N, C-alpha and C positions, 0 to 999 in steps of 0.2 A: 339423133334421137330428138323427140317433141316433148317440149314443156307442158306441162298441165297445173293449172291454178284450181285449189280447192277453197271451199269455205269451210272451216272446221272451228268448233268451239275451243277456245284459248285453253281451256283446263284440260280438256280432251287432248290437245295436241300437246301441251306440256307432259302430261301423263305418258302419251306415247313416246316422246322425246326421253323421259327418264328411263323408260322400260328398254328403248333401244340402245341406249348407252350402256345398260347393265349386259345387254346382249351382245354387245360389240357389233351393232349395227346401225341403221339410220331409219328414220321414217320414210325416206324416201324409197329405200330398199323394201321395207315392210309394203308399201303400197304398190311398188312395183311388182313384187311376187303376188300380192293379194289380185291385182288386175289380170296378170298372165295366168293365175289358176281359174279365175273367173272366165276369161276369154277362151280358154282351152277346153273347160269342162262342158262335155256333152251332156243331155237329159239323162242319158243310161249311166254316165260316170256320177252325176249327183243323185241318181236313184240308188247307185251300189253305194255310196257314202253315206247316204241317209240309212239304209238298209243295215249297214255295219254298227253306224252309232245307235241304232234302234236296238239291235241284238246286243250291243255292249250294256246298255240301259236295262235291258229286260234282264240281263245275266247277274246285274251288279246286286249285292244283298242289300234287302230294304233295312233300314233301321227302324221303321214301325210298321206294323200291319197297315194296309189300305183303309180308309174310311169309309164306313158303311153309307150306302144313299139314302138320304132323307126324303126323297121325292120317288112319287111313283112313276113318274114320266119325264122325259126332257121338256115337254111343254108345261108341265107343272113348274118346274124348275124356272124355266123362262118366264113365266108369268111372274113368280115371285120374285125374280131380280129386276123385272121390268116395274113392278110394284115399288119395288124398294128405290129404285133409282129415279122412278119418275111418278110420285105418289099423287101427284094431281091428273094423270093421264088415265081415264076412264074407259073401258071397253063396253061396248052396248051389252048389258045384261050381266055384267060382272063388276063386284065392287073390290075393295082392295082385299088381297089375299093376306092371309097372317101365315107366319112362319110357323114350320112343323114343329111339333113340340114332342 
């Protein structure tokens, strides 16, 4: 078997070790299984897994109703976010936008 060296945040590794001990396994085994699943998964398998997860999310009961859209278009939303994050950036013919009220 080959050896692999990884650079991992100390706190992340410690948390993984604690969880692995609780689950009676090792970080090495968790990494090996993750790499094996990654290497074996084909595009269609990943798509099938994604569709199963998405269906489960869609079927889950919502704790609250969806929020109503406050923008008329995606472009309007993008412009507002851009203005909020980069207020000094000016586009020709456009001033800073105000948040919808």
